[in-house]
Residue, then its C-alpha position, 0 to 999 in steps of 0.5 A: m563149624p559156622a557154616l554147619v551151625l547157620s546151615l542147621g539153623s536156616a534148614v530148621i526155619l525153612g523146614g518149619g516154614l515149608w510145613l506151615l505152607i504146605g502142610a503134612r504131605l507125607n504119611l509116615n505115621p497113622d497118628a496125626t501128631q507123630n505124622d506132623i513131627l515126622n513131616v517137619f523132620a524130613y523137611i528139615a533133612a531135605l533141606l539141610p544139604i541145600c542149605f549147607a551148600l548155599v551157605f558154604f558157597v556163600l561164606g566161601s566167596l566172602 
């Protein structure tokens, strides 16, 4: 359970940072506000498995 919480937290932080760095690259919705929100969720969803694997193996090695 702690690995999931740490993974979700790190994915949200990294996804938000990625959105701030590269912006809304995906055109998911014609409305600009909705497109920004969907891009943030897409970045978080893409980073979640990577963060989970990193947290799982780092916590497993301790």
